[in-house]
N, C-alpha and C positions, 0 to 999 in steps of 0.2 A: 504494500501499500504505499503511495506516495506520501511523503513528509506531510504535505499540508493536507490532505484528507484525510491522515490521521490525528492532527490538531483539530481538525472540526470534528472529527468522531468524538474525541476528549472533552471537547467544549458542548457537545452535544450531551453525552453521560452526565455531565457535570451539572450544566442547566437540569437535567432529568431527575437527577437527584434533588436539587435543591428544590424543585416545584415539589415532589414527592415530601420532603421534610417539612415545608410550609403547609403541605394540605393537611400532614397528620397532625402540626402542631395546632393548626384550625379547628380539626374534627377533635381532638383532645379537650378544647377549650368547648365546642360544642357540647360533647360527651359530658365534662364535670358539671354543667349547667342543666340539664337534661331534667324533665320531669318525667322517670320510670313509667309511673305509672299510666299518665299522657301518653307516652309512647307505646306503650303494650295495647290502649284502647284504640290508637291508630291504627295500631298494624294489624288488629283484629276487625277492624271497622268496615274494611273493604268488603262492599257486596259480592253476591254471587257472579251477578252481572259485569262487576269491574274485574274479576278474577278470570271469567270467561274470555273477555273480549281482551284482555293482555296476553293470556296464552293463545287465541287467535292472532293477532296481531305477530305474536313472536313466530310461531307456526308459519306464516304469511314472511316473515323477515328473512326465516330460514331457508324457505322455499325459493327466494329470490336470488337467497346467497347461491344457490345451485346453478343458478345461472351464469354468476360469476365464473365459475370452472368451464361451463357449456360453451361461453362466449372466446375463454381461454384456447379451449380446443379447437374451436372454430379458426381461430387464427393461426394455432399451430400445425392446421391441415390434419389432424387425429380423429379417428372415428373410436369412440368409445360409447356401449349402450348407457341411456340415460340412468338408466338403476344404479349401476358403478359411480356415473358422475355426481347423482344425489348423494349416495354414501359416501364417496370421498369428501364431499364438499361439506357438508352437515358434519360430519365427523369433525373433520380437520377445524373447521371454523369452533365447534362447540369445545374441542379441546383446547387451541390455540387460545381463545378467548379467556377461559379461566387459567391457563397456566403461563399466558405470555409467551414470548420470542416465536411470533405467527412464521418467520421464516422456517425454524428450526423445528418445531413443535408439528405447526400446522403442515410443513413439507414432509416432513417423517410421515405423518398419517397418510398423507397423498400417496407417497410413494409405495408404502406398505400395501395398499389398495390398485393403485395402476400398476404396479410394476408387472404383475401376471397378465396384466392386459397386453404386454410388450412396450411400456413407455420405461426409456432410460432417466435415470438420474437425471441428468441437464434438462430431458422436455420436463419434467415434473418441475424442477426448479424455475424454465422459463413458465408454466403454466401458473405457478405460485406468484412472481410475478406480476404477471398478467392482469391476474384477479386484482393484486393490490392496486393498479394501476385505476381500475373498474371503480374500487371502493374510494378512492381519493377523486376521481372525478365525479363520481356521485356526491362525495361531500361539498365541493367546490362549487357544483351547479345548485346544492339545496342553502348553502352558506349564501350564493350572490342574489337568488332569488330572495331569501327570507330579507335579508339587509337592505336591500332596496326598494320593497315591497311594504316593510315593516319599520322602517328607519326610526322613526318615532318614538314607537313603542319599544323597541330594542336598546334605544338610547335611554328612556325611562329606567328599564328593568336593569339595565348594565352601568349606568352612569356615566356615560359616553355621551357628548354632543350626537346630535341628529348627522351631522358633517362629516365627522370622523367616522361613525357606521357608514354612511355613504362612500366615503372614502375606501372603507377594507373593502366593502361590496363591489365596488367599481373596480378594485384592484385584482379580487377576486374574480370576476368576471374578464376582464382583459386577460390575465394569465390563462383561465379556459380556452379562450378565444384563440390566443397568441399557440397552443397547444393544437389545439384543433388545425390552424392553419401550417403549422409545422409538420404535421403528419398527413395532411393533403397535398401538399405541392409534388412530393414525391415518396418513395418508400424510406423508409427512415429506421434506424437500428442505432441501439446504445452496446458499447463495448464495455464491459467489467473484467478486468485482469483477465483478458485475453479469452473472455466468455460473449459471443455477439448474441443478442435478441432484438429482432425486429416487432418493431411496434405496428399496433394496428394502424390501418388505414382511418379515412374519415368515418366512413360508413358504421364501420365496426366500433370505432372510439365515439362517436354519436350514441350507437346503443350502449355502450360500456357505461355512459352519462346518464343515460335516461335510465338504466336497471339499476345503476348506483343510488341516483337518488331516490327510486320507490322503494328500495331496500330500508334506507337510512330513513324516511316517512315512515315503515312500518314498522323499524325499531323503536324509534322516539314516540311512537304511538303507546306501544307497551306500557312506558312510563307516564305518560300523557294521561292514559285511561286510570292510573291508579294515584293521581294526585286529590287532596281534597276537594269535594265538592266543594259549589261556589268560590274557586279559586281566579276566575275572573282573566284567565291565561289564555290568547288565541293560541290557535296550533301553531300557525307561521312565526307566532313570537317565541312559540315554546322551542320548535326546530332549532333557531337560530342560537339559542343556549345550549340545548343538547349538541349540535354539531362542535362548538367551543369546547363543551364537556368532554366529550369524545376525543379531541384533538390535543387537549391537555392531558388529558389520561393517557395517550400513545407516545406524547411526549416525556412522560415521567418516567416510562419503561415500566410501570407497574403492571401486574396481569391483571387485563381487565380495565386497565385504570382506576383498579382500587382504592380508595381514599382521594384521589385527585379528582374524579369524576362526580364523587359526593360532596366534595368541598365546594366545587365548581356550581353546582345545581343548588346547595345549600344558600349561597351568597347570592345569587341571581335572583332566586325566591324565598329572600329574606323577610319579606313583608307579610308572608304566610307562616303559622305557626311550624314551628322547626321539627317538634314531635311530629307531626303530620306528613311533613316533607319525607323526615327521615324514615318515617313506615313505609312510606312509597317505596322508596329508593331501595329498602330493606326489601319488598315485595318483588321490586321490578328484578333486584338479583337473583330471588329465588325463578322467578318467570323466565327471564332470557339466559341466565349462566347455568343456574344450578341443577333445573331441571333438563335443559337440552344437554349438559354434559353428563348426567348420569343414563341418558338415553344414549349418548354418542357411547360410553363405555359399556352397556349392554349389545348394542349393535356390532361393535367391534369384536366383543368377545364372541358373538353369534357367527358372525363372520369366519374369524380362525378357527373355529372347531368346525365349522361347513366345510372351508378349505382343506384341514386336515382330513375330515374322513372323507372327502373326496379323492385325496392323495391315496389313502390307504385303502379304497376300494379300488383305486387304479394298481396297485401292487397285489393285492388279492385276488382281482379277476385271474382268472386261469386263460391261458394262452390259447389262441386257436392253434388245433391240430393239424398238423403239416397233411396235406393230401398225398 
């Protein structure tokens, strides 16, 4: 790795550690001042309709995540049955969301499932990176839309000026347009330590942006429907807060943005009772992180057992007698 790149990597890691430490300090302050009886009431107060809506949106989000892999496979000109794609995508995201280090954990799960279908490690790595591009394009599109359409409300919630919010929205939008123009003019690729990855063209990048944006909306809706009644926050405004919270969580390098995500949401929604918001965040972690993680582990276990039984059956099958 070049000296400059190594220096920037260390800076990014240091900033992530600082962000995580600051968030933990804030949460410690919040927890020390909590009314635990009120938190318990807020946690169990969620209605069945709220819980089913949250589970429904979580299901939709993970279903859209399977399209990340499907688009990446299309870019790599690989044909894989959708059931395999869905299994690899769901389990890799459910595992990496909870354990962190998505390129390592998610990539390992993907390789485990895709390798029997003939995909080499380099292909799985390319697929993982292209799926990551889908995520960031969707985040950028949602952030541009929300910051420009709801600049005043976002500014009031984040205590930033409307002009600053609009400037950020315009900046992200310009970056998106620039990327689209970059991949539209001709076939583009990036080379990382001798490994070359061809970037998707305009049509596929547009599809990535729309699928990514839809997935971000579905994921944010999981938490939105769990918020206390009468919060008075529009969905578009909440979307902007959610995207920023997710980005800060990623920057912290904490698994699932744990701590940083919660701190950001609590600060942005500080006008609401913190026990109720924290109760919604706990339920969000259960619906969007814990339950899919448990299901993913069960599916991976079933997949491995089935694969070994097939291999054993092949070994035990009698050979055809010679004519």
